[in-house]
C-alpha positions in Angstrom: 88.8 71.5 -154.9 90.3 74.6 -153.3 94.1 74.4 -153.2 96.6 76.9 -151.9 100.3 76.4 -152.1 102.8 78.7 -150.5 106.5 79.1 -151.5 109.4 81.4 -150.9 110.1 80.8 -147.2 113.6 80.4 -145.8 116.3 81.7 -143.5 117.1 85.4 -143.6 119.1 87.8 -141.4 117.5 90.6 -139.4 116.9 93.6 -141.6 116.7 91.4 -144.7 113.9 90.8 -147.2 111.9 87.9 -148.4 109.0 87.4 -150.8 106.4 84.8 -150.3 104.0 83.5 -153.0 100.8 81.6 -152.9 99.4 79.7 -156.0 95.6 79.3 -155.8 93.3 77.0 -157.7 89.8 75.4 -157.5 87.8 78.7 -157.2 87.2 82.0 -159.0 90.3 83.7 -157.6 89.5 87.3 -158.6 86.2 87.3 -156.7 87.7 86.7 -153.2 89.7 88.5 -150.7 93.0 86.7 -150.0 94.9 86.8 -146.8 98.2 85.9 -145.1 98.4 84.6 -141.6 101.3 83.4 -139.5 101.9 81.2 -136.5 105.0 81.1 -134.3 105.7 78.2 -131.9 103.5 78.3 -128.8 101.4 81.2 -130.2 98.0 81.5 -131.8 97.7 81.9 -135.6 97.4 85.6 -136.3 96.3 87.6 -139.3 99.0 89.4 -141.2 97.5 91.0 -144.3 94.5 91.1 -146.6 94.3 92.0 -150.2 92.0 94.9 -149.1 95.4 96.5 -148.3 94.8 95.9 -144.6 97.8 95.0 -142.3 98.4 94.0 -138.8 100.0 96.8 -136.8 103.1 94.6 -136.2 103.9 94.5 -139.9 102.5 97.8 -141.2 105.0 99.8 -143.2 107.3 96.7 -143.7 105.1 94.2 -145.5 103.2 94.6 -148.7 100.5 92.2 -150.1 99.7 92.0 -153.8 97.7 89.8 -156.1 98.0 88.8 -159.8 94.5 87.7 -160.9 95.9 86.6 -164.3 98.2 84.1 -162.6 95.9 83.3 -159.6 98.7 84.2 -157.2 99.0 86.4 -154.1 102.4 87.6 -152.7 103.7 89.0 -149.5 106.8 91.2 -149.8 108.5 91.3 -146.4 111.1 94.0 -145.8 113.1 95.0 -142.7 112.5 91.6 -141.2 112.8 91.1 -137.4 113.4 88.0 -135.3 109.8 88.4 -134.1 108.6 87.7 -137.7 109.8 84.1 -137.4 106.8 81.8 -138.0 105.1 79.5 -140.4 103.3 81.7 -142.9 99.9 80.6 -144.4 97.9 81.7 -147.4 94.1 81.7 -146.8 90.7 82.4 -148.3 87.2 82.5 -146.9 84.6 80.8 -149.2 81.0 80.3 -148.2 81.7 80.7 -144.5 84.6 78.2 -144.6 88.3 79.1 -144.3 90.8 77.3 -146.4 94.5 77.1 -145.7 97.7 76.3 -147.6 100.3 74.0 -146.1 102.4 76.9 -144.8 106.0 78.0 -145.5 108.6 78.5 -142.8 110.2 81.9 -142.4 113.2 82.2 -139.9 114.8 85.5 -139.1 118.0 85.0 -137.3 121.7 86.0 -137.3 
């Protein structure tokens, strides 16, 4: 079965950096576009980045997505973090018309 497990979240000060990772299993990883989403309290879940090197305007120039097909992992390098980046971050993949999600990892940007 499809499994996505995020890690790397935590508390960081504004202007700091954090790197999130997602370990995937249960499907042929290299054949699928992977994505990162995030959800802040009281807000809709929103798209952040795709492995097609596509980014939401709010993170463009600050975040970088990458994948390692040999390790079945996708990462999100987050630089110049802002308080507005505070959210639960989710790894996701669309397979056969169904979207799968990881459990999420909390990122808190605060001084």
